[in-house]
C-alpha positions in Angstrom: 0.0 0.0 0.0 1.3 3.4 -0.9 1.9 5.8 2.0 2.3 9.5 2.3 3.2 11.8 5.1 2.4 14.9 3.1 -0.6 16.9 4.4 -2.5 18.0 1.3 -3.5 21.7 1.5 -4.8 22.1 -2.0 -7.5 24.6 -1.1 -4.9 26.8 0.6 -2.7 26.9 -2.5 -5.7 27.7 -4.6 -6.7 30.4 -2.1 -3.3 32.0 -2.3 -3.3 32.1 -6.1 -6.9 33.5 -6.2 -8.2 30.5 -8.0 -10.4 29.4 -5.1 -12.2 32.7 -5.3 -12.7 32.3 -9.0 -14.1 28.8 -8.5 -16.4 30.2 -5.8 -17.7 32.9 -8.1 -18.3 30.4 -11.0 -20.2 28.1 -8.6 -22.4 30.8 -7.1 -23.3 32.0 -10.6 -24.7 28.6 -11.4 -27.3 29.0 -8.6 -29.2 31.5 -10.8 -30.3 28.7 -13.0 -29.2 25.7 -11.1 -27.5 22.9 -12.9 -25.2 21.8 -10.1 -26.4 18.2 -10.2 -27.8 15.9 -12.9 -31.4 17.0 -12.1 -30.7 20.3 -13.8 -33.7 21.9 -12.1 -32.7 25.4 -13.5 -34.5 27.2 -10.6 -33.1 30.5 -9.4 -31.8 29.6 -6.0 -30.3 33.1 -5.5 -33.9 34.3 -5.6 -35.1 31.6 -3.2 -36.6 29.3 -5.7 -36.3 25.6 -4.7 -35.7 22.5 -6.8 -35.4 18.8 -5.9 -32.9 19.5 -3.1 -35.2 22.1 -1.5 -32.2 24.4 -0.7 -32.0 28.0 -1.7 -29.2 30.5 -1.4 -27.9 29.4 2.0 -26.8 25.9 3.1 -28.7 24.2 5.9 -26.6 22.3 8.4 -28.1 19.5 10.6 -25.0 19.1 12.8 -21.2 19.2 12.9 -18.9 17.3 15.3 -16.0 14.9 15.4 -17.3 11.5 14.2 -15.8 8.2 15.2 -18.1 5.9 13.2 -16.6 6.7 9.8 -14.1 4.5 7.9 -10.9 3.6 9.9 -8.7 5.6 7.5 -10.6 8.8 8.3 -11.1 8.4 12.1 -7.7 7.9 13.7 -7.5 9.1 17.2 -9.2 12.5 16.7 -12.2 11.6 14.6 -13.4 12.8 11.2 -14.7 16.4 11.4 -18.2 15.9 9.9 -20.5 18.7 8.7 -23.9 17.1 7.9 -25.8 19.2 5.3 -29.6 18.9 5.4 -31.7 18.1 2.3 -30.4 15.9 -0.6 -30.6 15.7 -4.3 -31.1 11.9 -4.4 -33.7 11.2 -1.7 -33.5 7.5 -1.3 -36.6 5.9 0.2 -34.4 3.9 2.6 -32.3 6.8 3.9 -31.0 6.2 7.4 -31.0 10.0 7.9 -34.5 10.5 6.7 -35.3 13.4 9.0 -32.3 15.3 7.7 -32.4 14.4 4.0 -36.1 14.3 3.3 -37.5 16.6 6.0 -34.7 19.1 6.1 -34.1 19.3 9.9 -31.3 21.8 10.5 -30.4 25.5 10.6 -29.4 27.8 7.8 -25.7 28.7 7.9 -23.9 31.5 6.0 -20.3 31.3 4.7 -18.7 32.7 7.9 -20.7 30.2 10.0 -19.6 27.3 7.8 -16.0 28.5 7.9 -16.2 28.7 11.7 -17.4 25.1 11.9 -14.5 23.9 9.9 -12.0 25.8 12.0 -13.6 24.6 15.2 -13.3 21.0 14.0 -9.7 21.5 13.2 -9.1 23.0 16.6 -10.8 20.0 18.2 -8.2 17.7 16.7 -10.1 16.2 13.8 -8.0 14.7 11.0 -10.1 16.0 8.2 -13.2 18.0 7.3 -15.9 15.7 6.1 -18.7 17.3 4.0 -21.6 14.9 4.3 -24.3 15.2 1.5 -22.6 18.2 -0.2 -23.7 17.8 -3.8 -26.3 20.6 -3.7 -24.2 23.1 -1.7 -20.9 23.1 -3.5 -21.1 26.9 -4.1 -21.7 27.5 -0.4 -18.8 25.2 0.6 -16.4 27.0 -1.8 -17.6 30.3 -0.4 -16.9 29.2 3.1 -13.5 27.7 2.1 -12.3 31.1 0.8 -12.7 32.3 4.4 -11.5 29.3 6.3 -8.4 28.9 4.1 -7.4 32.4 4.9 -7.8 31.7 8.6 -5.5 28.7 8.7 -7.6 25.7 7.6 -5.1 23.0 6.5 -6.9 19.7 7.0 -7.7 17.4 4.1 -11.2 17.8 2.7 -13.5 14.9 2.3 -16.4 15.0 -0.2 -18.9 12.4 1.2 -21.7 12.1 -1.4 -24.4 9.8 -2.8 -22.5 9.6 -6.1 -25.3 11.5 -8.0 -23.0 14.2 -9.3 -22.5 16.5 -12.3 -19.0 16.3 -13.7 -19.0 20.0 -14.5 -19.5 20.7 -10.8 -16.9 18.2 -9.7 -14.4 20.0 -11.9 -14.8 23.1 -9.8 -13.5 21.0 -6.9 -10.4 19.7 -8.7 -7.5 20.5 -6.4 -9.8 21.5 -3.6 -11.1 18.1 -2.5 -8.4 15.7 -1.2 -10.6 12.6 -0.6 -13.7 11.7 -2.5 -16.0 9.3 -0.8 -19.0 8.6 -3.0 -21.6 5.9 -2.6 -22.3 3.7 -5.6 -25.8 2.5 -4.8 -27.4 0.9 -7.9 -26.2 -0.6 -11.2 -29.7 -0.8 -12.8 -31.5 2.4 -13.9 -34.8 0.9 -12.8 -33.6 0.6 -9.2 -32.6 4.2 -9.1 -35.9 5.3 -10.6 -37.9 3.1 -8.1 -35.9 3.9 -5.0 -34.7 7.5 -5.4 -35.7 10.8 -7.2 -33.0 10.2 -9.9 -33.9 9.1 -13.4 -30.3 8.3 -14.5 -28.4 7.4 -11.3 -26.1 4.6 -12.6 -24.8 6.5 -15.6 -24.3 9.7 -13.6 -22.5 7.8 -10.8 -20.2 6.0 -13.2 -19.2 9.2 -14.9 -18.8 11.1 -11.6 -16.7 8.4 -10.0 -14.4 8.2 -13.0 -13.9 12.0 -12.7 -13.2 11.7 -9.0 -10.6 9.0 -9.6 -9.1 11.1 -12.4 -8.6 14.0 -9.9 -7.3 12.2 -6.9 -6.3 8.6 -7.9 -6.3 5.6 -5.6 -6.4 6.2 -1.9 -3.1 7.2 -0.2 -2.7 6.3 3.4 0.2 7.6 5.6 2.3 5.8 8.1 -0.2 6.4 10.9 -3.0 4.8 8.9 -4.8 8.0 7.9 -6.1 8.8 4.4 -4.5 11.9 2.9 -5.7 11.8 -0.7 -7.6 9.6 -3.1 -10.9 7.8 -3.8 -12.8 5.7 -1.2 -16.0 4.2 -2.5 -18.9 3.1 -0.3 -21.5 0.5 -1.3 -24.4 -0.4 0.9 -25.2 -4.1 0.5 -29.0 -4.3 0.3 -31.5 -7.2 0.4 -32.0 -8.8 -3.0 -29.6 -6.6 -4.8 -26.5 -8.8 -5.0 -26.5 -8.9 -8.8 -26.1 -5.1 -8.8 -23.4 -5.4 -6.1 -21.4 -7.7 -8.4 -21.6 -5.3 -11.4 -20.6 -2.3 -9.3 -17.6 -4.2 -7.8 -16.5 -5.3 -11.3 -16.7 -1.7 -12.5 -14.6 -0.5 -9.7 -11.9 -3.1 -10.2 -11.8 -3.2 -14.0 -12.7 0.3 -15.1 -11.1 2.3 -12.2 -8.4 0.2 -10.4 -8.1 -3.0 -8.5 -6.5 -0.9 -5.8 -9.8 1.0 -5.3 -10.5 1.3 -1.5 -14.0 0.1 -0.9 -16.3 0.0 2.1 -18.8 -2.7 1.7 -21.4 -1.6 4.3 -23.5 -4.2 6.1 -25.7 -1.9 8.2 -28.8 -1.9 5.9 -32.1 -1.9 7.8 -35.5 -0.6 6.7 -35.6 3.1 7.3 -37.7 6.0 5.9 -40.4 4.4 3.7 -38.4 1.3 2.8 -41.1 -1.0 4.1 -43.2 -0.1 1.1 -40.5 -1.3 -1.3 -39.8 -5.1 -0.9 -37.4 -6.7 -0.6 -36.0 -3.6 1.1 -38.6 -4.2 3.8 -36.3 -6.5 5.8 -32.8 -6.5 7.3 -29.8 -7.7 5.3 -29.1 -11.3 6.0 -25.6 -12.3 7.1 -25.2 -14.7 4.2 -25.9 -11.9 1.8 -23.1 -9.8 3.2 -20.7 -12.7 3.2 -21.6 -13.3 -0.5 -20.9 -9.6 -1.2 -17.4 -10.0 0.4 -16.8 -13.0 -1.9 -17.9 -10.9 -4.9 -15.4 -8.3 -4.0 -12.6 -10.8 -3.8 -13.7 -12.4 -7.1 -13.6 -9.0 -8.8 -10.0 -8.5 -7.7 -10.6 -5.9 -5.0 -8.5 -6.4 -1.8 -8.6 -3.0 -0.1 -11.8 -3.4 1.9 -12.4 -1.2 4.9 -12.5 -2.9 8.3 -14.0 -1.0 11.3 -11.9 -0.8 14.4 -14.8 -1.7 16.8 -12.5 -2.0 19.8 -11.1 1.5 19.2 -14.6 2.9 18.8 -15.9 1.3 22.0 -12.8 2.5 23.9 -13.4 6.1 22.8 -17.0 5.8 23.8 -15.9 4.5 27.2 -17.6 1.2 26.8 
């Protein structure tokens, strides 16, 4: 496994050159007829109009805090500095954060408030700033980063998304984001249409993940076991969906890299309105998850995330 002790500060370099401000201005201009994600709602968010993501000019934040339940390469001893954005552009029926993504629980935050959150998480000893569900608030994030970078933010930035992204928007983040952490949820378009608000999820996710990999490459981990730069893909193993899991894993190994770092997640349970969409109305069976692990090995993937449950319980005092 490649290692690196270099702390990436791409956003700081772009800030000093003025490029970060130019990216901010380009992103904010797109809010006037919003095409930030593949929905291309073309609403004027600067004027308060709302599209699928139900977010206007200002971002809405549900919470921010050090998080110890993320992937082991993000958590370390200080945790991942998560900022959970409310609302979502994908709106999965089974979302485990349904109150946040569908119902929009949270408070509006301006750029100075977002910047202050980032700096507070850095001061608390977090190893990275982890933007959770950021696809619909890229302009607001860039706006805040122009402030935070000037005030000493140097942590790696994690873009933690559903995978439903527009490549043109991702290109505004080239050199800004250090670690891309997309989900790849479905291989079949019919599944995306049935279980989310997206009409073209698989094609959009494939194109987006290719662009993410082009920007940052395979995941680089330093000598302390912390991710510094690269791509980390999440896939939630779901009941009755193993054929799609197999296709997704083959794509990652064959069309990206066999060194792709993958978190095969086993925590599926019926949330949101999932009980109305069988077979998602039941928990994942252990044998299904074990089969998914076998599919990953068969595809040639060997960098699979393993949670440090002992360390998590110790930090929680259990």
